[in-house]
Short mmCIF file of the C-alpha atoms (twelve columns), coordinates in Angstrom:
data_MODEL
# 
_entry.id   MODEL 
# 
loop_
_atom_site.group_PDB 
_atom_site.id 
_atom_site.type_symbol 
_atom_site.label_atom_id 
_atom_site.label_alt_id 
_atom_site.label_comp_id 
_atom_site.label_asym_id 
_atom_site.label_seq_id 
_atom_site.Cartn_x 
_atom_site.Cartn_y 
_atom_site.Cartn_z 
_atom_site.pdbx_PDB_model_num 
ATOM 1  C CA . MET A 1  12.191  -14.912 4.545   1 
ATOM 2  C CA . PHE A 2  10.323  -12.655 2.205   1 
ATOM 3  C CA . ASN A 3  6.501   -12.327 2.913   1 
ATOM 4  C CA . PHE A 4  5.678   -12.718 -0.777  1 
ATOM 5  C CA . ARG A 5  6.394   -14.640 -3.834  1 
ATOM 6  C CA . ILE A 6  6.918   -13.629 -7.491  1 
ATOM 7  C CA . ILE A 7  5.068   -15.933 -9.755  1 
ATOM 8  C CA . ASN A 8  5.909   -16.178 -13.437 1 
ATOM 9  C CA . LEU A 9  2.947   -16.638 -15.758 1 
ATOM 10 C CA . ALA A 10 2.867   -18.406 -18.974 1 
ATOM 11 C CA . ASN A 11 2.632   -15.230 -21.086 1 
ATOM 12 C CA . GLY A 12 5.775   -13.795 -19.448 1 
ATOM 13 C CA . ASP A 13 4.022   -11.591 -16.897 1 
ATOM 14 C CA . GLN A 14 4.801   -11.719 -13.240 1 
ATOM 15 C CA . ILE A 15 2.535   -11.408 -10.241 1 
ATOM 16 C CA . ILE A 16 3.305   -10.884 -6.543  1 
ATOM 17 C CA . ASP A 17 1.422   -13.134 -4.179  1 
ATOM 18 C CA . SER A 18 1.477   -11.827 -0.749  1 
ATOM 19 C CA . SER A 19 -0.219  -15.029 0.780   1 
ATOM 20 C CA . LEU A 20 2.975   -17.042 0.155   1 
ATOM 21 C CA . LYS A 21 6.419   -16.856 1.653   1 
ATOM 22 C CA . THR A 22 9.764   -17.232 0.040   1 
ATOM 23 C CA . SER A 23 12.858  -18.455 1.900   1 
ATOM 24 C CA . TYR A 24 16.246  -16.918 1.157   1 
ATOM 25 C CA . ASP A 25 17.997  -20.281 0.510   1 
ATOM 26 C CA . SER A 26 15.492  -21.180 -2.309  1 
ATOM 27 C CA . LEU A 27 16.545  -18.136 -4.479  1 
ATOM 28 C CA . THR A 28 19.373  -17.802 -6.886  1 
ATOM 29 C CA . ALA A 29 21.705  -14.662 -6.656  1 
ATOM 30 C CA . VAL A 30 19.836  -12.960 -9.663  1 
ATOM 31 C CA . GLN A 31 16.400  -13.905 -7.992  1 
ATOM 32 C CA . MET A 32 17.624  -12.527 -4.677  1 
ATOM 33 C CA . GLN A 33 18.260  -9.163  -6.174  1 
ATOM 34 C CA . GLU A 34 14.974  -9.046  -7.783  1 
ATOM 35 C CA . TYR A 35 13.286  -9.993  -4.559  1 
ATOM 36 C CA . ILE A 36 15.177  -7.285  -2.620  1 
ATOM 37 C CA . GLU A 37 14.163  -4.607  -5.132  1 
ATOM 38 C CA . VAL A 38 10.442  -5.725  -5.020  1 
ATOM 39 C CA . ASP A 39 10.632  -5.707  -1.143  1 
ATOM 40 C CA . CYS A 40 11.980  -2.306  -1.153  1 
ATOM 41 C CA . GLN A 41 9.187   -1.011  -3.522  1 
ATOM 42 C CA . LEU A 42 6.431   -2.760  -1.493  1 
ATOM 43 C CA . GLY A 43 7.791   -1.070  1.562   1 
ATOM 44 C CA . LEU A 44 7.673   2.439   -0.202  1 
ATOM 45 C CA . MET A 45 4.196   1.717   -1.361  1 
ATOM 46 C CA . GLU A 46 3.065   0.832   2.222   1 
ATOM 47 C CA . ARG A 47 4.636   4.060   3.558   1 
ATOM 48 C CA . GLN A 48 2.842   6.047   0.907   1 
ATOM 49 C CA . LYS A 49 -0.479  4.397   1.712   1 
ATOM 50 C CA . ARG A 50 -0.130  5.085   5.459   1 
ATOM 51 C CA . LYS A 51 0.744   8.662   4.688   1 
ATOM 52 C CA . GLU A 52 -2.385  9.195   2.512   1 
ATOM 53 C CA . GLN A 53 -4.453  7.628   5.245   1 
ATOM 54 C CA . ARG A 54 -3.023  10.038  7.875   1 
ATOM 55 C CA . GLU A 55 -3.500  12.947  5.540   1 
ATOM 56 C CA . ALA A 56 -7.124  12.056  4.718   1 
ATOM 57 C CA . ALA A 57 -7.864  11.632  8.478   1 
ATOM 58 C CA . GLU A 58 -6.330  15.006  9.289   1 
ATOM 59 C CA . HIS A 59 -8.281  16.671  6.501   1 
ATOM 60 C CA . LYS A 60 -11.459 15.067  7.669   1 
ATOM 61 C CA . ARG A 61 -10.777 16.169  11.281  1 
ATOM 62 C CA . ARG A 62 -9.946  19.738  10.029  1 
ATOM 63 C CA . LEU A 63 -13.087 19.821  7.884   1 
ATOM 64 C CA . TRP A 64 -15.424 18.665  10.697  1 
ATOM 65 C CA . ARG A 65 -14.075 21.320  13.051  1 
ATOM 66 C CA . ASN A 66 -15.186 24.002  10.464  1 
ATOM 67 C CA . PRO A 67 -18.380 25.515  11.713  1 
ATOM 68 C CA . PHE A 68 -19.603 26.271  8.125   1 
ATOM 69 C CA . TYR A 69 -19.180 22.663  7.222   1 
ATOM 70 C CA . ARG A 70 -20.980 21.562  10.304  1 
ATOM 71 C CA . LEU A 71 -23.813 23.921  9.552   1 
ATOM 72 C CA . ALA A 72 -24.072 22.742  5.860   1 
ATOM 73 C CA . CYS A 73 -24.230 19.133  7.124   1 
ATOM 74 C CA . ALA A 74 -27.028 20.079  9.536   1 
ATOM 75 C CA . PHE A 75 -29.092 21.449  6.525   1 
ATOM 76 C CA . GLY A 76 -28.286 18.459  4.336   1 
ATOM 77 C CA . ILE A 77 -26.210 20.464  1.832   1 
ATOM 78 C CA . ALA A 78 -22.700 18.600  2.478   1 
ATOM 79 C CA . GLY A 79 -22.162 15.229  3.426   1 
# 
């Protein structure tokens, strides 16, 4: 079961609704390939998002350990 549903709009666009689930048996072979591709892309996007969050947290940790940054924060220069 996919944890999203691709919804076709009247103007030909498609949106992904992550609040709905789609079962495998309700899809045709062509739709199954499309859902598999979208599932892979969503997985890659989630991995990239987690990586960026880890890097931002690491950067913030390193910045806070810098004594010049702490001094600038104490004087209200940095934030």
